[in-house]
N, CA, C and O atoms as a GROMACS GRO file, in nm:
protein
  228
    1MET      N    1 -13.467  -2.266   7.621
    1MET     CA    2 -13.598  -2.323   7.625
    1MET      C    3 -13.658  -2.311   7.773
    1MET      O    4 -13.587  -2.336   7.870
    2ASN      N    5 -13.780  -2.275   7.784
    2ASN     CA    6 -13.853  -2.257   7.907
    2ASN      C    7 -13.881  -2.395   7.973
    2ASN      O    8 -13.942  -2.482   7.911
    3PRO      N    9 -13.836  -2.413   8.094
    3PRO     CA   10 -13.861  -2.546   8.167
    3PRO      C   11 -14.012  -2.574   8.181
    3PRO      O   12 -14.058  -2.688   8.169
    4GLN      N   13 -14.088  -2.468   8.207
    4GLN     CA   14 -14.228  -2.487   8.232
    4GLN      C   15 -14.296  -2.544   8.100
    4GLN      O   16 -14.383  -2.631   8.109
    5ILE      N   17 -14.258  -2.498   7.985
    5ILE     CA   18 -14.315  -2.545   7.862
    5ILE      C   19 -14.269  -2.686   7.840
    5ILE      O   20 -14.347  -2.767   7.789
    6VAL      N   21 -14.148  -2.721   7.876
    6VAL     CA   22 -14.098  -2.857   7.853
    6VAL      C   23 -14.185  -2.951   7.941
    6VAL      O   24 -14.234  -3.052   7.890
    7VAL      N   25 -14.204  -2.922   8.068
    7VAL     CA   26 -14.282  -3.006   8.164
    7VAL      C   27 -14.422  -3.024   8.113
    7VAL      O   28 -14.474  -3.135   8.110
    8GLU      N   29 -14.487  -2.910   8.071
    8GLU     CA   30 -14.624  -2.914   8.023
    8GLU      C   31 -14.638  -3.004   7.901
    8GLU      O   32 -14.730  -3.086   7.889
    9THR      N   33 -14.539  -2.984   7.809
    9THR     CA   34 -14.540  -3.077   7.691
    9THR      C   35 -14.521  -3.215   7.725
    9THR      O   36 -14.588  -3.300   7.667
   10ALA      N   37 -14.434  -3.248   7.816
   10ALA     CA   38 -14.408  -3.385   7.858
   10ALA      C   39 -14.536  -3.449   7.923
   10ALA      O   40 -14.567  -3.566   7.902
   11ILE      N   41 -14.604  -3.370   8.000
   11ILE     CA   42 -14.730  -3.423   8.062
   11ILE      C   43 -14.828  -3.441   7.957
   11ILE      O   44 -14.893  -3.546   7.958
   12GLU      N   45 -14.850  -3.353   7.863
   12GLU     CA   46 -14.950  -3.363   7.752
   12GLU      C   47 -14.909  -3.486   7.672
   12GLU      O   48 -14.999  -3.562   7.638
   13ASN      N   49 -14.787  -3.513   7.639
   13ASN     CA   50 -14.752  -3.627   7.559
   13ASN      C   51 -14.772  -3.758   7.629
   13ASN      O   52 -14.800  -3.860   7.565
   14ALA      N   53 -14.759  -3.757   7.762
   14ALA     CA   54 -14.765  -3.887   7.837
   14ALA      C   55 -14.906  -3.917   7.886
   14ALA      O   56 -14.930  -4.021   7.947
   15SER      N   57 -14.999  -3.827   7.859
   15SER     CA   58 -15.142  -3.843   7.908
   15SER      C   59 -15.214  -3.948   7.816
   15SER      O   60 -15.222  -3.933   7.694
   16PRO      N   61 -15.269  -4.059   7.886
   16PRO     CA   62 -15.347  -4.144   7.800
   16PRO      C   63 -15.487  -4.092   7.770
   16PRO      O   64 -15.552  -4.030   7.853
   17LEU      N   65 -15.529  -4.121   7.649
   17LEU     CA   66 -15.661  -4.083   7.603
   17LEU      C   67 -15.759  -4.195   7.621
   17LEU      O   68 -15.878  -4.168   7.642
   18MET      N   69 -15.715  -4.323   7.615
   18MET     CA   70 -15.808  -4.439   7.633
   18MET      C   71 -15.734  -4.543   7.723
   18MET      O   72 -15.612  -4.559   7.720
   19MET      N   73 -15.818  -4.611   7.801
   19MET     CA   74 -15.772  -4.724   7.884
   19MET      C   75 -15.868  -4.835   7.871
   19MET      O   76 -15.980  -4.814   7.826
   20VAL      N   77 -15.830  -4.952   7.908
   20VAL     CA   78 -15.922  -5.067   7.900
   20VAL      C   79 -15.969  -5.108   8.033
   20VAL      O   80 -15.893  -5.109   8.130
   21LYS      N   81 -16.098  -5.143   8.040
   21LYS     CA   82 -16.160  -5.183   8.171
   21LYS      C   83 -16.211  -5.324   8.138
   21LYS      O   84 -16.243  -5.354   8.023
   22SER      N   85 -16.219  -5.411   8.240
   22SER     CA   86 -16.265  -5.542   8.236
   22SER      C   87 -16.423  -5.541   8.245
   22SER      O   88 -16.477  -5.484   8.340
   23LYS      N   89 -16.489  -5.597   8.156
   23LYS     CA   90 -16.635  -5.609   8.145
   23LYS      C   91 -16.677  -5.749   8.138
   23LYS      O   92 -16.633  -5.820   8.047
   24ARG      N   93 -16.764  -5.801   8.232
   24ARG     CA   94 -16.806  -5.934   8.238
   24ARG      C   95 -16.940  -5.940   8.159
   24ARG      O   96 -17.038  -5.874   8.194
   25LEU      N   97 -16.939  -6.021   8.050
   25LEU     CA   98 -17.063  -6.057   7.978
   25LEU      C   99 -17.078  -6.207   7.972
   25LEU      O  100 -16.994  -6.277   7.916
   26GLY      N  101 -17.179  -6.251   8.026
   26GLY     CA  102 -17.210  -6.398   8.038
   26GLY      C  103 -17.099  -6.460   8.123
   26GLY      O  104 -17.082  -6.423   8.239
   27GLY      N  105 -17.023  -6.555   8.066
   27GLY     CA  106 -16.919  -6.617   8.141
   27GLY      C  107 -16.782  -6.570   8.098
   27GLY      O  108 -16.682  -6.622   8.146
   28SER      N  109 -16.776  -6.471   8.009
   28SER     CA  110 -16.653  -6.419   7.959
   28SER      C  111 -16.620  -6.284   8.013
   28SER      O  112 -16.709  -6.207   8.050
   29VAL      N  113 -16.495  -6.254   8.018
   29VAL     CA  114 -16.446  -6.120   8.058
   29VAL      C  115 -16.380  -6.058   7.939
   29VAL      O  116 -16.286  -6.113   7.882
   30TYR      N  117 -16.431  -5.937   7.900
   30TYR     CA  118 -16.378  -5.862   7.791
   30TYR      C  119 -16.310  -5.738   7.832
   30TYR      O  120 -16.353  -5.672   7.927
   31GLN      N  121 -16.205  -5.701   7.764
   31GLN     CA  122 -16.131  -5.571   7.789
   31GLN      C  123 -16.201  -5.474   7.696
   31GLN      O  124 -16.197  -5.490   7.574
   32VAL      N  125 -16.268  -5.371   7.756
   32VAL     CA  126 -16.341  -5.273   7.678
   32VAL      C  127 -16.267  -5.142   7.685
   32VAL      O  128 -16.233  -5.099   7.796
   33PRO      N  129 -16.239  -5.075   7.576
   33PRO     CA  130 -16.176  -4.939   7.585
   33PRO      C  131 -16.270  -4.839   7.625
   33PRO      O  132 -16.382  -4.834   7.574
   34VAL      N  133 -16.227  -4.750   7.722
   34VAL     CA  134 -16.298  -4.638   7.773
   34VAL      C  135 -16.218  -4.519   7.768
   34VAL      O  136 -16.095  -4.529   7.777
   35GLU      N  137 -16.279  -4.396   7.754
   35GLU     CA  138 -16.212  -4.271   7.749
   35GLU      C  139 -16.172  -4.231   7.894
   35GLU      O  140 -16.246  -4.252   7.990
   36VAL      N  141 -16.048  -4.173   7.902
   36VAL     CA  142 -16.003  -4.126   8.038
   36VAL      C  143 -16.038  -3.982   8.055
   36VAL      O  144 -16.021  -3.901   7.964
   37LYS      N  145 -16.093  -3.948   8.181
   37LYS     CA  146 -16.127  -3.810   8.211
   37LYS      C  147 -16.002  -3.726   8.230
   37LYS      O  148 -15.896  -3.778   8.264
   38GLN      N  149 -16.013  -3.602   8.210
   38GLN     CA  150 -15.903  -3.502   8.218
   38GLN      C  151 -15.823  -3.513   8.339
   38GLN      O  152 -15.700  -3.516   8.331
   39ASN      N  153 -15.890  -3.521   8.460
   39ASN     CA  154 -15.817  -3.514   8.588
   39ASN      C  155 -15.742  -3.648   8.602
   39ASN      O  156 -15.633  -3.648   8.659
   40LYS      N  157 -15.796  -3.765   8.554
   40LYS     CA  158 -15.726  -3.889   8.556
   40LYS      C  159 -15.611  -3.891   8.463
   40LYS      O  160 -15.508  -3.950   8.497
   41ARG      N  161 -15.619  -3.829   8.346
   41ARG     CA  162 -15.516  -3.819   8.245
   41ARG      C  163 -15.401  -3.751   8.307
   41ARG      O  164 -15.290  -3.801   8.291
   42LEU      N  165 -15.416  -3.640   8.378
   42LEU     CA  166 -15.308  -3.565   8.441
   42LEU      C  167 -15.244  -3.649   8.553
   42LEU      O  168 -15.122  -3.648   8.569
   43PHE      N  169 -15.327  -3.724   8.632
   43PHE     CA  170 -15.278  -3.801   8.742
   43PHE      C  171 -15.182  -3.914   8.682
   43PHE      O  172 -15.070  -3.931   8.728
   44TYR      N  173 -15.230  -3.987   8.581
   44TYR     CA  174 -15.151  -4.096   8.530
   44TYR      C  175 -15.020  -4.039   8.466
   44TYR      O  176 -14.912  -4.096   8.483
   45ALA      N  177 -15.034  -3.928   8.393
   45ALA     CA  178 -14.918  -3.880   8.323
   45ALA      C  179 -14.806  -3.841   8.434
   45ALA      O  180 -14.692  -3.886   8.428
   46MET      N  181 -14.844  -3.765   8.522
   46MET     CA  182 -14.749  -3.722   8.635
   46MET      C  183 -14.692  -3.841   8.708
   46MET      O  184 -14.573  -3.844   8.739
   47ARG      N  185 -14.776  -3.943   8.736
   47ARG     CA  186 -14.731  -4.060   8.805
   47ARG      C  187 -14.628  -4.136   8.723
   47ARG      O  188 -14.523  -4.176   8.775
   48TRP      N  189 -14.658  -4.156   8.595
   48TRP     CA  190 -14.568  -4.226   8.514
   48TRP      C  191 -14.438  -4.150   8.488
   48TRP      O  192 -14.333  -4.214   8.476
   49ILE      N  193 -14.439  -4.023   8.478
   49ILE     CA  194 -14.314  -3.939   8.465
   49ILE      C  195 -14.234  -3.948   8.591
   49ILE      O  196 -14.113  -3.966   8.584
   50LEU      N  197 -14.298  -3.936   8.711
   50LEU     CA  198 -14.226  -3.941   8.837
   50LEU      C  199 -14.168  -4.079   8.855
   50LEU      O  200 -14.054  -4.090   8.901
   51ASP      N  201 -14.242  -4.190   8.822
   51ASP     CA  202 -14.181  -4.328   8.824
   51ASP      C  203 -14.063  -4.342   8.744
   51ASP      O  204 -13.965  -4.403   8.786
   52ALA      N  205 -14.069  -4.284   8.625
   52ALA     CA  206 -13.949  -4.298   8.533
   52ALA      C  207 -13.828  -4.222   8.587
   52ALA      O  208 -13.714  -4.268   8.576
   53VAL      N  209 -13.856  -4.106   8.644
   53VAL     CA  210 -13.741  -4.026   8.699
   53VAL      C  211 -13.681  -4.106   8.815
   53VAL      O  212 -13.559  -4.122   8.824
   54ARG      N  213 -13.771  -4.157   8.905
   54ARG     CA  214 -13.717  -4.232   9.023
   54ARG      C  215 -13.641  -4.355   8.987
   54ARG      O  216 -13.543  -4.388   9.054
   55SER      N  217 -13.684  -4.429   8.878
   55SER     CA  218 -13.614  -4.542   8.832
   55SER      C  219 -13.479  -4.518   8.781
   55SER      O  220 -13.390  -4.603   8.791
   56LYS      N  221 -13.461  -4.397   8.723
   56LYS     CA  222 -13.329  -4.363   8.657
   56LYS      C  223 -13.231  -4.324   8.758
   56LYS      O  224 -13.112  -4.331   8.727
   57SER      N  225 -13.268  -4.280   8.884
   57SER     CA  226 -13.173  -4.228   8.978
   57SER      C  227 -13.130  -4.340   9.079
   57SER      O  228 -13.049  -4.316   9.168
   0.00000   0.00000   0.00000
């Protein structure tokens, strides 16, 4: 198995499609789902994978 394909698949699988942002309406704060842009998806996926690797060692 090609390691590059494994890493690309792991990043793709770990990438979030949606996240929640806090939105204030009146006196209440709501969690509103928003789409994550491609560059942020890659950033979060790589950060989460690296955090998991570091915590295992």
